[in-house]
GUMAR-367534 format. One record per residue (C-alpha): z, x, y; residue number from 1. Coordinates in nm, 3 decimals. Each point is the difference from the previous one (the first is absolute). Layout:
REM GUMAR-367534
[[Z; X; Y]; NUM],
...
//
This chain:
REM GUMAR-367534
[[-0.006; 0.001; -0.003]; 1],
[[0.082; 0.273; 0.257]; 2],
[[-0.342; 0.110; -0.081]; 3],
[[-0.177; -0.302; 0.074]; 4],
[[0.237; 0.015; 0.381]; 5],
[[-0.131; 0.328; 0.050]; 6],
[[-0.331; -0.075; -0.107]; 7],
[[-0.028; -0.318; 0.223]; 8],
[[0.142; 0.123; 0.302]; 9],
[[-0.246; 0.310; -0.046]; 10],
[[-0.291; -0.274; 0.006]; 11],
[[0.116; -0.199; 0.293]; 12],
[[0.025; 0.324; 0.188]; 13],
[[-0.368; 0.166; -0.053]; 14],
[[-0.120; -0.342; 0.063]; 15],
[[0.045; -0.031; 0.345]; 16],
[[-0.186; 0.363; 0.003]; 17],
[[-0.251; -0.093; -0.204]; 18],
[[-0.032; -0.344; 0.165]; 19],
[[-0.268; 0.185; 0.269]; 20],
[[-0.358; -0.062; -0.057]; 21],
[[0.057; -0.184; -0.365]; 22],
[[-0.233; -0.332; -0.049]; 23],
[[0.093; -0.311; -0.102]; 24],
[[-0.075; 0.094; -0.329]; 25],
[[0.203; 0.317; -0.034]; 26],
[[0.292; -0.201; 0.108]; 27],
[[-0.018; -0.261; -0.252]; 28],
[[-0.081; 0.272; -0.272]; 29],
[[0.292; 0.161; 0.119]; 30],
[[0.217; -0.275; -0.005]; 31],
[[-0.130; -0.089; -0.399]; 32],
[[0.100; 0.351; -0.067]; 33],
[[0.336; 0.036; 0.152]; 34],
[[0.081; -0.346; -0.237]; 35],
[[-0.151; 0.148; -0.279]; 36],
[[0.174; 0.370; 0.046]; 37],
[[0.324; -0.260; 0.026]; 38],
[[-0.037; -0.201; -0.279]; 39],
[[-0.090; 0.296; -0.217]; 40],
[[0.357; 0.161; 0.112]; 41],
[[0.225; -0.277; -0.006]; 42],
[[-0.160; -0.036; -0.363]; 43],
[[0.069; 0.364; -0.055]; 44],
[[0.369; -0.026; 0.136]; 45],
[[0.021; -0.290; -0.264]; 46],
[[-0.090; 0.232; -0.291]; 47],
[[0.224; 0.263; 0.078]; 48],
[[0.298; -0.199; 0.057]; 49],
[[-0.079; -0.149; -0.339]; 50],
[[-0.059; 0.409; -0.112]; 51],
[[0.351; 0.041; 0.165]; 52],
[[0.178; -0.254; -0.166]; 53],
[[-0.105; 0.083; -0.378]; 54],
[[0.199; 0.189; -0.214]; 55],
[[-0.334; 0.109; -0.223]; 56],
[[-0.114; 0.297; 0.085]; 57],
[[-0.342; -0.069; -0.075]; 58],
[[-0.012; -0.329; 0.150]; 59],
[[0.079; 0.168; 0.365]; 60],
[[-0.221; 0.233; -0.034]; 61],
[[-0.305; -0.235; -0.099]; 62],
[[0.154; -0.220; 0.288]; 63],
[[0.020; 0.263; 0.250]; 64],
[[-0.378; 0.113; -0.114]; 65],
[[-0.112; -0.361; 0.028]; 66],
[[0.150; -0.020; 0.386]; 67],
[[-0.169; 0.314; 0.103]; 68],
[[-0.347; -0.162; -0.145]; 69],
[[0.037; -0.330; 0.140]; 70],
[[0.108; 0.187; 0.412]; 71],
[[-0.353; 0.234; -0.072]; 72],
[[-0.212; -0.263; -0.136]; 73],
[[0.124; -0.189; 0.321]; 74],
[[-0.081; 0.261; 0.231]; 75],
[[-0.360; 0.085; -0.138]; 76],
[[-0.018; -0.434; 0.001]; 77],
[[0.085; 0.081; 0.379]; 78],
[[-0.227; 0.278; 0.091]; 79],
[[-0.301; -0.189; -0.165]; 80],
[[0.059; -0.294; 0.234]; 81],
[[0.020; 0.260; 0.347]; 82],
[[-0.286; 0.171; -0.149]; 83],
[[-0.227; -0.346; -0.034]; 84],
[[0.116; -0.114; 0.365]; 85],
[[-0.076; 0.343; 0.118]; 86],
[[-0.371; 0.011; -0.145]; 87],
[[-0.042; -0.368; 0.063]; 88],
[[0.043; 0.073; 0.394]; 89],
[[-0.311; 0.212; -0.040]; 90],
[[0.204; 0.334; -0.035]; 91],
[[0.149; -0.011; 0.340]; 92],
[[0.317; 0.040; -0.114]; 93],
[[-0.097; 0.152; -0.339]; 94],
[[0.155; 0.350; 0.138]; 95],
[[0.365; -0.142; 0.007]; 96],
[[-0.069; -0.215; -0.331]; 97],
[[0.212; 0.166; -0.295]; 98],
[[-0.213; 0.125; -0.274]; 99],
[[0.002; -0.145; -0.351]; 100],
[[-0.077; 0.333; -0.224]; 101],
//
């Protein structure tokens, strides 16, 4: 949960800086990407809490690995949303869009 709060605060601080020169598509994609990342982070936090609550070492390891994968998938999907928006506006802001590679 602490990670989520730090990530959310960082996103809001950067949003003000990034807002300059953004198209409407970029802003919408940014909001959608933020929601995707927040949902992934919340799900990962749930899995990590389950891992911490179990006394089974193998299950704990599996849950933590699943949490990491959920977070990675959410980040990848969010990056793809932002990349597609950057490409949709004719490349006007593509240089600010993260790579999906």
